C-alpha positions, 0 to 999 in steps of 0.5 A: 932255131929257125931251120928247126921250125920245119923239122918233123919227127915220127911218133916212134922217134919222139917216144924213143927220145922221151923214153916212153912208149908210142902209145904214151905218145899217141895218148899225149897227142889225143889229150893235146899235150903234143901238137901233131899233124895227121898224115894218113895213118901216121902223125908228124910232130914238129920239133918246134912244137915239142916244148923243151925237147931240144934242151934234152937232146944230146948232139948225137940225138939231134944228129939222128933226128936231122938225118931222119928228117932229111931222109923223110923230106927226100922220100915224102917231102912233096906228099907232106907239103901237099897234105899240109895244104889240106 
């Protein structure tokens, strides 16, 4: 579980996993139901901050999320680290 503490997903990925719209995810972020970090125009959601999400994910969903996180970190990792310091 410690490895998942720094894994982030997008609002679109979370919406897909929860079976709700991106707008619903944005509303939950605005209402404080989902903790998210604003990155420019987008939000990054730490998987560890979404209560119970990992319990509802299948192995294939976890793999998809892991691959997406790895790709995001390869492409934007340094930018995300710099923004996290602000």
